[in-house]
GUGUDREN-847335 format. One record per atom (N, C-alpha, C, O): x, y, z; residue in one letter. Coordinates in steps of 0.02 Angstrom, whole numbers, padded with zeros to 5 digits, always signed. Example, Ala and Ser with C-alpha at 12.3 -4.5 7.8 and 13.67 -1.06 7.14 Angstrom:
<recs>
+00660-00284+00390A+00615-00225+00390A+00660-00165+00390A+00712-00166+00423A+00642-00112+00354S+00684-00053+00357S+00645+00002+00394S+00670+00057+00402S
</recs>
This chain:
<recs>
-10030+02581-01473M-09959+02596-01470M-09938+02598-01397M-09967+02634-01356M-09889+02560-01382T-09867+02556-01312T-09820+02613-01295T-09777+02631-01335T-09828+02643-01235P-09783+02699-01215P-09712+02673-01204P-09702+02615-01187P-09663+02719-01215P-09592+02697-01205P-09579+02680-01133P-09606+02710-01086P-09538+02631-01124V-09521+02608-01058V-09449+02631-01042V-09403+02615-01078V-09441+02668-00988F-09375+02692-00967F-09345+02641-00919F-09375+02623-00868F-09287+02620-00936D-09254+02573-00893D-09215+02610-00838D-09215+02671-00836D-09182+02574-00795L-09145+02602-00739L-09087+02646-00762L-09072+02696-00730L-09056+02628-00815A-08999+02668-00841A-09022+02736-00863A-08986+02786-00853A-09079+02740-00894T-09105+02805-00917T-09120+02851-00858T-09103+02910-00859T-09151+02823-00806Y-09164+02863-00747Y-09099+02887-00713Y-09095+02942-00687Y-09050+02844-00715A-08986+02863-00685A-08954+02921-00723A-08925+02966-00693A-08959+02919-00790I-08930+02973-00831I-08967+03038-00818I-08936+03091-00812I-09033+03035-00815L-09073+03095-00801L-09055+03124-00732L-09049+03185-00724L-09048+03080-00684F-09030+03103-00617F-08962+03138-00616F-08953+03190-00584F-08915+03109-00652L-08849+03140-00654L-08850+03207-00689L-08815+03254-00669L-08891+03214-00743V-08896+03278-00778V-08926+03331-00733V-08901+03387-00729V-08980+03313-00699I-09013+03361-00654I-08965+03380-00596I-08961+03439-00577I-08930+03330-00569A-08883+03344-00514A-08827+03390-00538A-08804+03434-00501A-08804+03379-00600G-08751+03422-00626G-08774+03494-00635G-08737+03541-00621G-08837+03502-00659I-08863+03569-00668I-08871+03604-00601I-08853+03663-00593I-08896+03568-00552L-08904+03598-00485L-08836+03614-00454L-08828+03665-00421L-08787+03569-00464A-08721+03582-00436A-08689+03644-00467A-08656+03682-00432A-08699+03653-00532S-08670+03712-00564S-08709+03775-00548S-08682+03830-00556S-08770+03769-00524A-08810+03828-00508A-08801+03851-00436A-08816+03908-00420A-08777+03807-00393I-08771+03824-00322I-08698+03841-00306I-08652+03804-00322I-08689+03898-00274R-08624+03918-00250R-08629+03935-00175R-08677+03967-00154R-08581+03914-00137I-08578+03931-00066I-08514+03970-00053I-08459+03944-00063I-08522+04031-00031L-08465+04075-00018L-08454+04080+00057L-08501+04089+00096L-08391+04076+00077R-08374+04082+00148R-08379+04155+00171R-08390+04200+00131R-08370+04164+00235E-08378+04231+00264E-08330+04281+00234E-08347+04339+00226E-08269+04259+00219Y-08219+04305+00192Y-08218+04308+00116Y-08173+04338+00087Y-08268+04276+00083E-08271+04275+00010E-08329+04317-00016E-08381+04323+00017E-08319+04345-00075R-08372+04379-00111R-08371+04355-00183R-08319+04336-00210R-08430+04356-00214G-08435+04334-00283G-08457+04391-00329G-08508+04423-00316G-08419+04403-00381V-08436+04454-00431V-08476+04419-00485V-08450+04377-00522V-08541+04436-00490L-08588+04401-00534L-08595+04437-00601L-08606+04497-00603L-08588+04399-00655F-08596+04425-00722F-08655+04388-00755F-08661+04327-00750F-08698+04426-00789T-08754+04398-00826T-08745+04415-00900T-08747+04473-00919T-08736+04363-00940L-08721+04371-01012L-08662+04419-01022L-08662+04460-01069L-08613+04412-00979G-08552+04451-00986G-08554+04520-00954G-08502+04553-00950G-08611+04542-00930R-08617+04608-00899R-08618+04601-00823R-08648+04554-00796R-08585+04649-00789F-08583+04647-00717F-08654+04656-00688F-08691+04700-00709F-08671+04612-00641T-08737+04615-00610T-08734+04642-00539T-08765+04692-00523T-08696+04608-00497K-08691+04629-00427K-08634+04590-00393K-08605+04544-00422K-08621+04610-00332V-08573+04574-00289V-08614+04536-00237V-08653+04566-00200V-08606+04470-00235S-08646+04428-00192S-08603+04396-00138S-08542+04393-00143S-08638+04372-00087G-08604+04334-00035G-08599+04374+00030G-08610+04435+00031G-08582+04338+00083P-08569+04266+00087P-08634+04226+00093P-08688+04255+00098P-08627+04160+00091G-08686+04117+00098G-08701+04079+00033G-08657+04066-00008G-08765+04062+00025L-08788+04023-00032L-08804+04070-00090L-08842+04118-00082L-08776+04055-00149I-08787+04096-00209I-08813+04049-00264I-08787+03995-00275I-08866+04072-00298I-08895+04034-00354I-08873+04067-00419I-08884+04127-00429I-08841+04028-00461V-08815+04053-00525V-08850+04014-00581V-08852+03953-00581V-08877+04051-00629I-08909+04019-00686I-08855+03991-00732I-08814+04029-00757I-08854+03926-00743P-08802+03898-00787P-08803+03928-00857P-08856+03943-00884P-08744+03935-00885V-08732+03962-00952V-08748+04036-00955V-08711+04074-00986V-08801+04059-00923I-08821+04130-00926I-08778+04173-00880I-08759+04229-00898I-08762+04147-00822Q-08726+04186-00772Q-08660+04151-00754Q-08654+04090-00756Q-08611+04192-00737Q-08546+04168-00712Q-08529+04208-00649Q-08549+04266-00642Q-08493+04176-00605I-08473+04208-00542I-08398+04200-00533I-08370+04147-00545I-08366+04254-00511V-08294+04254-00498V-08285+04266-00423V-08307+04316-00396V-08251+04219-00391R-08239+04225-00319R-08182+04273-00304R-08132+04276-00341R-08189+04310-00251T-08135+04353-00226T-08126+04341-00151T-08174+04324-00116T-08066+04350-00128D-08048+04339-00059D-08035+04406-00025D-07994+04445-00049D-08070+04420+00029L-08064+04484+00064L-08010+04484+00118L-08000+04534+00151L-07977+04427+00128R-07924+04425+00178R-07862+04463+00155R-07854+04477+00095R-07818+04477+00201T-07757+04514+00185T-07707+04468+00151T-07693+04413+00175T-07682+04490+00094F-07631+04453+00057F-07562+04476+00079F-07551+04535+00093F-07516+04429+00082V-07445+04444+00097V-07405+04428+00035V-07399+04370+00015V-07376+04479+00004E-07340+04471-00058E-07267+04489-00048E-07251+04544-00023E-07223+04443-00066D-07152+04455-00059D-07126+04490-00122D-07135+04466-00178D-07093+04546-00112V-07064+04584-00168V-06993+04558-00178V-06952+04562-00133V-06977+04532-00238P-06909+04506-00249P-06856+04561-00241P-06872+04620-00243P-06793+04539-00232S-06738+04586-00224S-06731+04631-00285S-06733+04607-00342S-06723+04695-00272Q-06718+04745-00325Q-06650+04779-00320Q-06627+04797-00266Q-06617+04789-00378D-06555+04826-00381D-06571+04900-00379D-06604+04926-00424D-06547+04934-00328V-06561+05005-00317V-06495+05042-00312V-06449+05020-00278V-06491+05099-00346I-06433+05144-00341I-06456+05205-00301I-06500+05242-00322I-06425+05213-00243S-06445+05267-00199S-06424+05335-00227S-06389+05338-00277S-06445+05387-00193R-06429+05455-00216R-06354+05469-00212R-06329+05511-00250R-06318+05436-00167D-06246+05445-00163D-06208+05391-00202D-06151+05375-00187D-06243+05362-00253N-06212+05316-00302N-06185+05252-00269N-06130+05230-00286N-06223+05224-00224V-06206+05159-00193V-06256+05108-00218V-06317+05118-00212V-06231+05052-00245S-06274+04999-00271S-06292+04951-00215S-06247+04923-00182S-06356+04941-00203V-06380+04895-00151V-06436+04852-00180V-06466+04869-00231V-06449+04797-00146Q-06505+04754-00163Q-06555+04755-00104Q-06537+04742-00047Q-06617+04771-00121V-06668+04780-00070V-06728+04736-00086V-06750+04734-00144V-06754+04701-00036N-06817+04665-00045N-06864+04685+00011N-06844+04710+00063N-06928+04674-00002A-06979+04697+00045A-07038+04649+00044A-07040+04602+00004A-07086+04663+00087V-07149+04625+00089V-07205+04675+00096V-07200+04723+00134V-07260+04663+00060I-07318+04708+00062I-07379+04670+00086I-07387+04610+00072I-07423+04705+00121Y-07486+04678+00147Y-07543+04718+00116Y-07547+04779+00125Y-07587+04685+00081F-07643+04720+00049F-07705+04675+00049F-07700+04614+00059F-07763+04706+00037R-07826+04669+00035R-07874+04704-00013R-07864+04762-00031R-07925+04666-00032I-07976+04693-00078I-08029+04728-00037I-08057+04700+00010I-08044+04790-00055V-08098+04827-00024V-08157+04837-00071V-08212+04852-00049V-08146+04828-00137D-08199+04834-00186D-08192+04776-00235D-08153+04782-00283D-08228+04721-00225P-08220+04663-00270P-08237+04679-00343P-08206+04650-00388P-08284+04723-00354E-08303+04739-00423E-08244+04768-00462E-08228+04745-00517E-08211+04819-00433R-08154+04849-00468R-08094+04802-00470R-08056+04804-00519R-08085+04761-00419A-08028+04715-00419A-08032+04664-00475A-07981+04641-00500A-08093+04646-00497I-08102+04598-00551I-08106+04632-00619I-08080+04606-00668I-08139+04690-00621I-08153+04723-00686I-08097+04770-00706I-08079+04773-00765I-08070+04808-00658A-08022+04861-00676A-07952+04836-00692A-07915+04871-00726A-07934+04776-00670V-07867+04750-00681V-07871+04676-00694V-07915+04641-00667V-07826+04651-00737E-07829+04581-00757E-07812+04534-00699E-07849+04487-00684E-07755+04548-00666N-07732+04507-00610N-07709+04554-00555N-07654+04581-00559N-07751+04564-00506Y-07736+04616-00456Y-07674+04598-00414Y-07638+04644-00394Y-07662+04535-00401R-07603+04516-00362R-07539+04529-00401R-07491+04557-00374R-07537+04509-00463E-07478+04521-00504E-07467+04595-00516E-07410+04619-00514E-07521+04632-00528A-07515+04704-00540A-07489+04740-00478A-07447+04784-00484A-07513+04720-00419T-07489+04752-00357T-07417+04735-00344T-07379+04779-00321T-07396+04674-00358S-07326+04655-00348S-07279+04693-00395S-07227+04718-00373S-07298+04698-00458Q-07255+04735-00505Q-07252+04809-00487Q-07199+04840-00492Q-07308+04837-00467L-07308+04907-00447L-07265+04919-00385L-07231+04970-00379L-07266+04871-00339A-07224+04877-00279A-07150+04876-00297A-07110+04911-00266A-07130+04836-00346Q-07060+04832-00365Q-07036+04898-00394Q-06983+04922-00375Q-07075+04927-00440T-07054+04990-00470T-07055+05047-00419T-07012+05091-00421T-07104+05047-00375T-07108+05100-00324T-07050+05094-00275T-07023+05144-00252T-07030+05033-00259L-06974+05022-00213L-06910+05051-00242L-06873+05085-00207L-06897+05039-00306R-06837+05066-00337R-06840+05142-00343R-06790+05177-00333R-06899+05168-00359S-06906+05240-00368S-06896+05278-00303S-06862+05329-00301S-06926+05254-00249V-06922+05290-00185V-06853+05285-00155V-06825+05336-00133V-06824+05225-00153L-06759+05217-00122L-06703+05251-00161L-06653+05270-00133L-06713+05258-00227G-06662+05292-00267G-06656+05366-00252G-06608+05398-00273G-06704+05394-00216K-06702+05465-00198K-06668+05477-00131K-06662+05534-00110K-06645+05425-00098H-06615+05431-00032H-06544+05404-00032H-06526+05363-00073H-06505+05429+00015E-06437+05405+00024E-06436+05340+00064E-06486+05321+00094E-06378+05307+00062L-06373+05242+00096L-06386+05247+00170L-06419+05205+00199L-06359+05299+00202D-06370+05307+00274D-06444+05314+00291D-06466+05289+00343D-06482+05347+00248E-06554+05354+00260E-06589+05288+00252E-06637+05273+00289E-06567+05246+00204M-06598+05180+00196M-06588+05138+00258M-06633+05099+00277M-06530+05144+00290L-06515+05103+00348L-06546+05130+00412L-06565+05091+00457L-06550+05197+00418A-06571+05227+00482A-06644+05247+00483A-06674+05249+00536A-06674+05262+00425E-06742+05289+00423E-06788+05240+00387E-06827+05260+00343E-06784+05177+00405R-06823+05126+00370R-06898+05134+00382R-06938+05122+00337R-06918+05155+00441D-06989+05164+00455D-07019+05218+00411D-07075+05211+00386D-06983+05273+00402Q-07008+05327+00359Q-07012+05305+00287Q-07060+05323+00252Q-06963+05267+00263L-06965+05241+00195L-07023+05194+00185L-07057+05196+00134L-07037+05151+00234N-07094+05106+00230N-07159+05145+00223N-07203+05128+00183N-07165+05199+00262A-07226+05240+00260A-07233+05274+00192A-07288+05279+00166A-07178+05298+00164D-07180+05332+00099D-07201+05284+00044D-07243+05301+00002D-07172+05224+00043I-07189+05175-00008I-07262+05153-00001I-07297+05147-00051I-07284+05142+00060Q-07354+05122+00072Q-07403+05175+00048Q-07454+05158+00019Q-07387+05238+00060E-07433+05292+00039E-07438+05295-00037E-07493+05304-00063E-07382+05289-00071I-07382+05292-00145I-07421+05232-00173I-07462+05241-00218I-07407+05173-00148L-07442+05113-00173L-07517+05118-00160L-07557+05099-00203L-07536+05142-00102D-07607+05145-00084D-07645+05192-00131D-07702+05178-00150D-07613+05248-00149K-07646+05295-00196K-07654+05264-00265K-07706+05273-00298K-07603+05228-00289Q-07606+05201-00357Q-07651+05140-00363Q-07680+05128-00416Q-07658+05101-00309T-07700+05041-00312T-07772+05055-00292T-07814+05010-00294T-07787+05117-00274D-07856+05133-00255D-07903+05123-00314D-07961+05103-00304D-07880+05137-00375A-07923+05127-00434A-07938+05054-00447A-07985+05039-00483A-07900+05009-00418W-07912+04936-00427W-07952+04907-00369W-07964+04847-00368W-07973+04949-00322G-08009+04923-00264G-07965+04887-00215G-07988+04843-00178G-07900+04905-00213I-07851+04872-00170I-07829+04922-00117I-07817+04981-00132I-07824+04899-00055K-07799+04939+00000K-07733+04910+00024K-07730+04854+00049K-07679+04948+00016V-07613+04927+00040V-07608+04947+00113V-07605+05006+00129V-07606+04898+00156A-07607+04911+00228A-07537+04926+00256A-07530+04968+00300A-07486+04892+00229N-07420+04901+00259N-07367+04879+00209N-07379+04835+00167N-07308+04909+00215V-07250+04891+00175V-07190+04887+00223V-07179+04932+00262V-07152+04833+00219E-07095+04824+00263E-07033+04805+00221E-07034+04756+00184E-06980+04846+00226I-06917+04829+00195I-06882+04777+00238I-06870+04788+00297I-06866+04720+00209K-06837+04665+00248K-06761+04668+00251K-06732+04667+00305K-06729+04673+00193H-06656+04670+00192H-06629+04724+00145H-06658+04739+00093H-06572+04753+00165V-06534+04798+00122V-06464+04768+00117V-06424+04776+00162V-06451+04734+00062D-06387+04699+00052D-06337+04746+00019D-06351+04775-00033D-06278+04753+00050I-06226+04798+00027I-06165+04757+00007I-06153+04704+00034I-06127+04783-00041D-06065+04751-00062D-06015+04747-00004D-06015+04790+00040D-05972+04695-00005E-05925+04684+00050E-05877+04743+00059E-05862+04762+00115E-05854+04772+00004S-05809+04830+00010S-05844+04889+00042S-05814+04926+00081S-05908+04897+00027M-05946+04952+00057M-05958+04939+00132M-05960+04986+00172M-05966+04875+00150V-05973+04858+00221V-05911+04878+00260V-05916+04906+00315V-05852+04864+00232R-05789+04883+00265R-05783+04959+00270R-05760+04985+00321R-05804+04994+00217A-05800+05067+00219A-05847+05096+00273A-05829+05143+00307A-05906+05066+00279I-05953+05089+00331I-05926+05075+00400I-05935+05115+00446I-05892+05016+00408A-05862+05000+00473A-05807+05051+00491A-05803+05072+00549A-05766+05070+00442R-05714+05120+00456R-05745+05187+00473R-05721+05223+00517R-05798+05204+00438Q-05832+05267+00453Q-05862+05267+00523Q-05858+05317+00559Q-05892+05211+00543A-05920+05206+00610A-05866+05211+00663A-05875+05243+00715A-05808+05178+00651E-05753+05182+00698E-05726+05253+00705E-05712+05276+00760E-05720+05288+00648A-05697+05358+00651A-05747+05401+00689A-05728+05447+00725A-05811+05387+00679E-05862+05427+00715E-05858+05414+00790E-05866+05461+00829E-05847+05351+00810R-05841+05336+00882R-05779+05370+00912R-05782+05395+00968R-05723+05371+00874Q-05664+05405+00899Q-05676+05480+00906Q-05653+05511+00954Q-05711+05509+00857R-05725+05580+00861R-05767+05597+00922R-05754+05646+00957R-05818+05555+00935R-05860+05567+00993R-05821+05559+01058R-05831+05596+01106R-05774+05510+01060A-05734+05501+01120A-05690+05561+01133A-05683+05583+01190A-05661+05589+01080K-05618+05648+01089K-05659+05708+01111K-05638+05747+01153K-05719+05716+01082V-05761+05771+01102V-05782+05765+01175V-05781+05814+01212V-05800+05704+01196I-05820+05694+01266I-05761+05706+01312I-05769+05737+01365I-05700+05683+01293N-05641+05694+01334N-05625+05769+01340N-05610+05793+01394N-05630+05805+01283A-05617+05877+01286A-05668+05913+01328A-05651+05960+01364A-05731+05893+01323E-05783+05923+01364E-05771+05910+01438E-05783+05954+01480E-05747+05849+01455G-05731+05835+01524G-05673+05877+01550G-05674+05900+01607G-05622+05886+01508E-05566+05929+01528E-05588+06001+01539E-05567+06033+01587E-05632+06025+01496R-05655+06094+01504R-05695+06103+01569R-05685+06152+01605R-05739+06055+01583Q-05778+06060+01644Q-05733+06054+01706Q-05744+06089+01755Q-05682+06009+01702A-05637+06002+01759A-05597+06067+01770A-05587+06088+01827A-05575+06099+01715A-05538+06162+01721A-05582+06217+01752A-05558+06256+01794A-05646+06219+01732E-05691+06268+01761E-05699+06257+01836E-05699+06305+01875E-05706+06194+01856K-05714+06179+01928K-05650+06196+01967K-05653+06219+02024K-05591+06184+01936L-05529+06201+01970L-05522+06276+01980L-05498+06299+02031L-05542+06314+01929V-05540+06387+01935V-05586+06410+01991V-05568+06453+02031V-05646+06382+01994E-05692+06400+02047E-05664+06381+02116E-05670+06420+02163E-05634+06321+02121A-05605+06300+02185A-05547+06345+02205A-05539+06362+02264A-05505+06364+02156G-05449+06408+02172G-05472+06476+02197G-05442+06504+02243G-05525+06501+02166A-05551+06566+02188A-05578+06562+02259A-05569+06608+02299A-05611+06507+02275I-05639+06499+02343I-05582+06492+02394I-05585+06523+02447I-05531+06451+02378L-05475+06442+02425L-05434+06506+02434L-05410+06520+02489L-05428+06545+02380A-05390+06607+02385A-05425+06657+02431A-05392+06698+02463A-05490+06655+02434G-05527+06701+02477G-05528+06680+02549G-05547+06719+02592G-05509+06618+02564E-05510+06592+02633E-05442+06563+02649E-05429+06505+02633E-05396+06602+02681P-05329+06576+02697P-05331+06513+02741P-05290+06469+02734P-05378+06511+02787N-05383+06452+02831N-05396+06388+02791N-05371+06335+02809N-05434+06394+02739S-05448+06335+02698S-05385+06311+02664S-05377+06251+02653S-05339+06356+02646M-05276+06335+02617M-05235+06295+02667M-05203+06246+02649M-05236+06317+02731Q-05200+06281+02782Q-05228+06210+02791Q-05191+06161+02801Q-05295+06205+02788L-05326+06140+02793L-05307+06095+02735L-05294+06035+02745L-05304+06123+02675R-05283+06084+02617R-05211+06062+02624R-05192+06007+02603R-05169+06106+02653Y-05099+06089+02664Y-05092+06030+02712Y-05054+05984+02699Y-05129+06033+02767L-05127+05979+02815L-05153+05913+02785L-05127+05859+02799L-05205+05919+02745E-05233+05859+02713E-05183+05828+02664E-05177+05767+02660E-05146+05871+02628A-05095+05845+02582A-05040+05810+02621A-05016+05758+02599A-05019+05838+02679L-04968+05805+02720L-04992+05738+02745L-04953+05689+02748L-05056+05734+02765H-05084+05671+02788H-05083+05618+02733H-05068+05560+02745H-05100+05639+02673D-05100+05592+02617D-05029+05568+02601D-05019+05509+02586D-04981+05613+02603I-04912+05594+02589I-04885+05546+02641I-04850+05499+02625I-04902+05559+02705A-04878+05517+02759A-04905+05446+02753A-04873+05398+02775A-04963+05438+02723G-04993+05372+02717G-04965+05331+02660G-04979+05272+02655G-04925+05361+02616T-04896+05324+02560T-04830+05292+02579T-04794+05318+02622T-04814+05236+02547R-04752+05199+02562R-04698+05221+02513R-04680+05183+02467R-04674+05280+02521T-04621+05306+02478T-04561+05325+02520T-04567+05343+02579T-04502+05320+02490S-04441+05337+02525S-04426+05412+02524S-04389+05437+02565S-04456+05446+02477T-04445+05518+02470T-04510+05554+02482T-04561+05538+02451T-04510+05602+02526I-04569+05642+02542I-04554+05715+02527I-04505+05742+02553I-04595+05745+02486V-04588+05816+02469V-04640+05854+02509V-04700+05841+02503V-04618+05903+02550F-04664+05943+02589F-04679+06007+02551F-04633+06045+02535F-04741+06019+02536P-04758+06082+02502P-04752+06140+02551P-04773+06136+02608P-04721+06193+02526V-04711+06254+02567V-04763+06305+02547V-04768+06322+02488V-04802+06331+02594P-04851+06382+02576P-04817+06445+02550P-04763+06463+02572P-04850+06478+02503M-04823+06539+02474M-04819+06595+02525M-04779+06640+02517M-04861+06592+02577D-04859+06646+02627D-04793+06647+02664D-04770+06701+02684D-04762+06590+02673L-04697+06588+02707L-04642+06616+02665L-04593+06644+02691L-04648+06610+02599L-04596+06635+02555L-04600+06710+02544L-04550+06741+02526L-04658+06739+02555R-04665+06811+02543R-04621+06851+02592R-04599+06906+02574R-04610+06825+02653G-04568+06862+02700G-04495+06860+02683G-04457+06904+02704G-04473+06810+02643L-04403+06805+02624L-04387+06840+02559L-04329+06857+02547L-04436+06852+02518V-04425+06886+02453V-04445+06958+02460V-04501+06972+02481V-04399+07007+02442P-04417+07078+02448P-04475+07095+02402P-04481+07067+02348P-04517+07140+02425Y-04576+07160+02387Y-04555+07205+02329Y-04512+07248+02337Y-04585+07193+02272R-04571+07233+02213R-04636+07250+02179R-04678+07208+02164R-04643+07316+02169D-04704+07340+02137D-04702+07321+02064D-04654+07339+02030D-04750+07286+02039P-04748+07266+01969P-04751+07325+01921P-04731+07320+01863P-04777+07383+01945K-04781+07441+01901K-04715+07481+01900K-04708+07525+01858K-04668+07466+01944Q-04606+07504+01948Q-04555+07475+01899Q-04547+07414+01895Q-04521+07519+01861S-04472+07498+01812S-04408+07476+01846S-04397+07496+01903S-04364+07437+01814P-04301+07416+01843P-04255+07474+01860P-04220+07471+01910P-04254+07527+01819D-04211+07584+01832D-04231+07621+01895D-04189+07641+01934D-04297+07629+01904E-04322+07662+01964E-04306+07622+02025E-04292+07649+02079E-04307+07556+02018E-04292+07513+02075E-04219+07519+02094E-04204+07523+02154E-04172+07521+02047N-04100+07527+02061N-04083+07596+02088N-04038+07602+02129N-04117+07647+02063G-04104+07715+02088G-04130+07724+02157G-04124+07778+02186G
</recs>
């Protein structure tokens, strides 16, 4: 009995089968990748990076990426604490710190994190007034990031940062805010003007007290006033008369003396 003869086509088929088995058994993971290995459906270990050997049919491997993901949170309708309707969108930065939990504990960690960010964004911003949303954005970002990080810890996800990008307000509310800002600027201007008047009055009182204590200084001020008037191009010149000159022309009257006593 003659042995079977394998032709070239048979050898080619065998080579392709062996190559396919080897190709399915070899996995190469990059530096930022990890592989969650399952054996007959049960978790075995987290492998990588580098060359990984997987037994075909018996074992399966799920790749995970350890780099930071950037997820855009769609615009959310938020009603602030002072009943103002706004639309807010944000962006979140997160990464996998535990590949095992990221694959086993949640079906789709990216979708789950995005949905959780949307609900948290509405919940946190709804507790604040519109002015706080516009002025305290850094604090709101920190609050949202802290809440998300605590809730995604069970999934092996680390939320690194949350940034609110836009707070869109209705046109009528924009005009109202502009009027409020203008009124605030006018109020500050009036307060500053009043404060300047008060300080100027205090300085004038101090200057008057100093001049009253030094008669010679009053004479100097009088001469300085005459010099200033002489330098102006006016047709009418008013000469100030010192009060000391008028005291000699007006009879002295004791302010404590009554009119009857004065006439008697």
